[in-house]
Structures are given as structure tokens and as C-alpha cells.
VOGU-3710 file (C-alpha; in Angstrom, 3 decimals, decimal comma):
1> msqrklslqe> -2,802/25,665/56,791  -2,178/22,736/54,666  -5,740/21,750/54,623  -7,003/19,763/51,710  -9,359/21,605/49,404  -12,840/20,200/49,476  -14,802/19,487/46,338  -17,983/21,383/45,712  -20,040/18,328/46,614  -18,213/17,871/49,907
11> qllksglttd> -18,623/21,571/50,693  -22,363/21,361/50,015  -22,660/18,268/52,235  -20,688/19,943/55,017  -22,818/23,046/54,901  -26,009/20,953/54,897  -27,371/22,144/51,592  -27,567/18,585/50,205  -27,882/15,055/51,546  -25,837/11,857/51,084
21> akakqirsek> -28,664/10,234/49,106  -28,805/13,183/46,740  -24,996/13,041/46,290  -25,098/9,286/45,538  -27,862/9,849/43,005  -25,833/12,562/41,261  -22,714/10,325/41,196  -24,810/7,471/39,757  -26,228/9,701/37,034  -22,749/10,982/36,240
31> rkqqrhnnag> -21,421/7,402/35,791  -24,402/6,479/33,596  -23,762/9,526/31,448  -20,082/8,596/31,094  -21,017/5,057/30,051  -23,477/6,494/27,526  -20,763/8,796/26,150  -18,358/5,856/25,896  -21,018/3,861/24,044  -21,456/6,806/21,655
41> edearrlaqk> -17,700/6,901/21,092  -17,693/3,145/20,417  -20,515/3,634/17,911  -18,575/6,431/16,228  -15,457/4,239/16,046  -17,488/1,372/14,597  -19,051/3,644/11,964  -15,643/5,090/11,081  -14,199/1,569/10,701  -17,136/0,575/8,511
51> areaqaardr> -16,585/3,658/6,327  -12,857/2,825/5,994  -13,688/-0,740/4,943  -16,224/0,497/2,370  -13,661/2,952/0,973  -11,046/0,173/0,766  -13,522/-2,017/-1,142  -14,249/0,816/-3,599  -10,517/1,402/-4,024  -9,948/-2,303/-4,758
61> elsqlkkeqa> -12,746/-2,313/-7,358  -11,361/0,825/-9,011  -7,862/-0,652/-9,006  -9,159/-3,868/-10,607  -11,022/-1,869/-13,265  -7,914/0,173/-14,087  -5,852/-3,022/-14,281  -8,338/-4,602/-16,717  -8,343/-1,456/-18,877  -4,547/-1,437/-18,960
71> eqkeiaaqir> -4,532/-5,117/-19,997  -7,034/-4,386/-22,783  -4,874/-1,517/-24,043  -1,808/-3,751/-23,948  -3,583/-6,473/-25,939  -4,799/-3,908/-28,499  -1,237/-2,614/-28,867  0,088/-6,158/-29,355  -2,530/-6,831/-32,037  -1,733/-3,537/-33,781
81> qlidqnrreq> 1,969/-4,398/-33,736  1,378/-7,897/-35,147  -0,738/-6,474/-37,949  1,720/-3,675/-38,777  4,649/-6,089/-38,960  2,868/-8,735/-41,055  0,308/-6,990/-43,258  0,140/-7,798/-46,940  0,126/-4,927/-49,380  -3,234/-4,766/-51,100
91> advddgsayk> -3,340/-1,124/-52,167  -6,889/-1,295/-53,592  -6,180/-3,378/-56,665  -8,216/-1,893/-59,515  -8,155/-4,997/-61,653  -8,602/-7,287/-58,621  -11,747/-9,053/-57,663  -14,018/-8,343/-54,734  -13,703/-10,649/-51,750  -16,816/-10,419/-49,594
101> fsddnkvktv> -17,021/-11,321/-45,919  -19,229/-10,476/-42,983  -18,410/-8,121/-40,115  -21,062/-7,630/-37,402  -23,776/-9,117/-39,641  -22,871/-6,717/-42,455  -21,333/-7,786/-45,750  -18,024/-6,021/-46,363  -15,865/-6,056/-49,479  -12,107/-5,991/-49,965
111> yvseairdqi> -10,616/-5,795/-53,452  -7,669/-8,168/-53,865  -5,722/-9,813/-56,652  -6,636/-13,324/-57,734  -3,517/-14,769/-56,086  -4,367/-13,226/-52,710  -7,996/-14,267/-53,128  -6,898/-17,884/-53,655  -4,607/-17,731/-50,614  -7,465/-16,403/-48,464
121> sngrlaivkc> -9,748/-19,159/-49,740  -7,110/-21,819/-49,077  -6,501/-20,575/-45,548  -2,955/-19,296/-46,033  -4,020/-15,667/-45,518  -6,653/-14,166/-43,250  -8,606/-10,919/-42,974  -8,404/-9,106/-39,639  -9,919/-5,897/-38,369  -7,776/-3,250/-36,707
131> eqhyeivpad> -9,298/0,091/-35,712  -12,086/-0,004/-38,317  -9,638/-1,027/-41,076  -9,371/-4,418/-42,714  -5,936/-5,951/-43,224  -4,709/-9,165/-44,805  -2,155/-11,118/-42,771  -0,682/-14,646/-42,863  -2,725/-17,384/-41,186  -0,171/-18,013/-38,408
141> valkikarde> -0,285/-14,320/-37,451  -4,094/-14,461/-37,513  -3,955/-17,372/-35,055  -1,771/-15,280/-32,706  -4,238/-12,400/-32,986  -7,152/-14,775/-32,394  -5,496/-15,983/-29,185  -5,501/-12,399/-27,918  -8,909/-11,272/-29,230  -11,217/-13,454/-31,331
151> rcvlvlndqq> -13,292/-10,503/-32,530  -10,395/-9,095/-34,582  -10,122/-12,118/-36,885  -12,939/-11,931/-39,435  -11,902/-14,488/-42,075  -9,624/-17,420/-41,360  -10,418/-20,411/-43,535  -9,278/-23,828/-42,399  -6,456/-25,204/-44,566  -7,616/-28,820/-44,128
161> qaeekidday> -11,105/-27,843/-45,169  -9,733/-26,255/-48,342  -7,832/-29,450/-49,166  -10,952/-31,560/-48,553  -12,928/-29,419/-50,984  -10,666/-30,661/-53,753  -11,710/-34,265/-53,056  -15,429/-33,568/-52,830  -18,138/-35,235/-54,906  -18,621/-32,199/-57,121
171> aayqvpddli> -14,996/-31,985/-58,193  -15,905/-33,359/-61,614  -18,248/-30,448/-62,297  -16,679/-27,362/-63,766  -17,278/-24,046/-61,971  -17,716/-21,014/-64,237  -14,860/-18,500/-64,087  -17,172/-15,528/-63,533  -18,939/-17,032/-60,493  -18,458/-14,703/-57,521
181> w> -20,842/-14,562/-54,600
//
């Protein structure tokens, strides 16, 4: 009895409980349903791919942001190092004069000796800002700091401009010694 087992549909046809037309209709509906399921799977795959691409874009943006923050920290550390290595001692000179400059549209004051004041005016020294503190550094160091971050350099007078002031039309007029702005 090696007879092949009949499917349920074939058994129903053989017994006369259904017709060929009805069987074809059922097979057709079954194929349509499978195609619909495959289309649903394709839609799910497409949505999953779209979600992966969106996540990759967010990851790239976050990576770029972290990279920029790391670069900013590195630049700040370089500036701090330049200032620490080249700062001039100005330990709040009591008998010094006030040198006024602007920082964020506010007038700030640093007390320095007359020699340092003259060097700042002539462009040999500069005033820079590091972590809410003001430091005096040589002009060449200030130029290096300015290349990294312009906002840190507050006062950097041009040396050529200082030399031109000597040859100006008012050179013959004497400036009072107590004139400070």
C-alpha cells in the first residue's frame, strides 16, 4: 500500500464536496495573499533600511560634534600652555599705572609698571584673556594665540603704528605727564 497521500483539497474534490472552480479560486486567493505578505515584508525591509540610514546619519553628526569639541579643547589647551610659558610677571603693581582696555564692550583695567605700559603701547607686549584672567605676553606669542583664537587677544598694538605716531604732526606738542585715559 504505497499509495500517495492526498492533500485535503484533493480529498475534498474526490469525495465531491467541492468543485474544480472553487479549488482554483482558493489557490488564486492563496497566491494573492502570499504576494501581499511578500509586499509587506518588502515594506518592512525598506522601513528598516531607512531607519538604519537615519541612525547612521545621526551617528555621523554626533561624531562630527564630538570631533569639533575635542579640537576646541585642544586649541584651548594650546593657548593655556602658550600663556603659561610666556606670561610676564605683573603681580598687581601698587605704584604702577592703570592700563585700560575693552573686553566685550566693557572697560577693564590692569595695573602695570610704566615700562610694561610703554611696551604694551609700542606693540612689544600684548594683553590676552585666559579663563577670565588677563595676562601680559610678548607680541609674537600673542600672534600665535591670535592664529588659534582671535577672541583671546584683547590688546595687540601694531609696532609700525607706534613708530608712525612719533613722526606725526603733533609731535612738537608736549603731552602732560599725568594724562591717562
